[in-house]
C-alpha positions, 0 to 999 in steps of 0.5 A: 793312235787308235785304229778300228779294233775287231772283236777280241776273240778274232786276235785269238785266231791262229790263222790256217797254214796251208801245205807248202808248195815250193822248195827254194833251189830245188827243181823237182819238188814232190808236193805231198802236203795238201792230200790232193788227188794223185792224178790231177784234174779229170780231162773233162774238167780241164776242158770245162774250165776252158770252155767257161772262159767265155762265160766268166764275164757273167755272174754265175747261177747263184743257187748252182742249180745245174751242179746240185742236180748232177750231185743229186743224180750222181749220189742219189740225193734230192737237189733241193737238199743240196747246198754248194760252197766255195770249198766244203770250208765255206759251208763249215763256216756258215754253219758255225756263224749261223748256229754258233755264237757269243754264249754258244758251245761248239764241240769237236775232237782234239785233233779234228780239222783246224777249220772247226776251231777257226770258224767257231772263234770267228763266230764268237763261240766257245770251242771245246776240244774233246780228248781222243782215244788212240787218236780217235774221237771219243764219241762217249767223251764228246757226249759227255761235254755236251751242255745246254749251251752246245749248238754244234758238233763238228766230226770229220770221218774219216779224220784229217789228219790222223786218218782215223774212221768211225763205224757207221753204227757208233756215229748213228748211235752218237747222233741219236744221243745228241739232244735235238737242238745240237746240229752234228756236222759230219765232215766227209771230205775223204768219203770217196777213198773209203772202202771199209765196209763199216763206213757211211759217210752220213747220207742215211743219218741225214735222211733219218734226223733233223739235226744232221749235215753232211759236207763233201768236197771236189778238192780231193779225188775229183782233183779241183782243189784250185777251184774251191768247190764243196757241197753239203746235203742237209734237211730242208731247214738247214738248207733254208738257213744256209741259203740265207747266210752264204754269199750270193754267188760263192761258186764261180762260173768256172768251178760249177762247170768243172765240178759238173764235168768231173762228176761224169768223167768215166771211171775217174772216182773208181781209178783214184780209189783203187789206186789209194787202196793199193798204194796207201798200204805200200806207203805205210808198209814202207815207212813202217819198215824203216822203224817209223810208226804208221797209224791206220788211215782211211783217207789218202794219206797217212800219218807217220809218228816219230815219237819226238818232235825233234825226231819229227823236224829233222825228218821233215828237213830231211825229206825237204832236202830231197824235194819232198814236201810233207805236212808238219801238224804241230798246229793239230797238237801232233808235233811229233807227226808228219802227215804224207799224202799218197801220190802216184806210184813214182811218188810213193816210191821216192818217199820210201826211198827217202825214208830208207836213206834216212834211217841209214843216216839216222843209224849211222 
């Protein structure tokens, strides 16, 4: 029997595996697997979602004009150079489809965000994963991997799942060395959490070049992961391409309303950043005190390195038995590590207690 068959490369895609949410038989679950904001959704955004119910029978504004204006006001950007999407994933896909394709190459770091590989394969591109140095993107090696067929480079900063951050000067030198026909996509999903003085999310590079785009999301510090909304800032000619390829109504009425409200929630971002700045090192130090290596992170998560796959799996099972869901990251080539979101102060304390109990259990 014959059936419709997709392009061969489609069947080679490993579907994205989202963080788990439930543990059967456990009443209270700490979901620390998806890097969601520690404090949920801003109150004004919750109200905006409720208020939008009367309008959800209507199609949304396909250009997301009011939202683009709100983003522009918040970050000092030209709204005409902003494109919104159903999460930043949507925009990453559109970049891969529009600029990639058969006979073209996409470059990413070995432990970069999984969607880059999926989107590249979907587009029919050859995706080149470049080995990292000390679990940080090796920019010199990535430059060396560029060929005449290269059309895109995906670079997350900070990176998920490793948490590593590249200084602004290094990223600027990297961008300047790229051929003009190569599009650099800077994924700055965790930008709001970064306090390092050498960090720049990509706005300056977009303004200074014609081949750089910065993507951002409302899924992390703004607490709107379930609404699926992200945005990018890009040169006018890239904006033109994305507006041709994206879905005509790719951001819902409720999502646009919620995002506009979240942007103006007084002190929300500042409080989230301050909490993360305080409790990320507490979480990292608490885990490290039990003998587990923790890699430096600039995101709202830490990556615990157990040295072996067996120890990581055993730790994951132990945490699950205590109602704590973290992220196994074997799909990122790091099966010996677990990624753990920085939750509330109480959740951070519970994770540390669980690791302490795990150490006592392991050491007998």
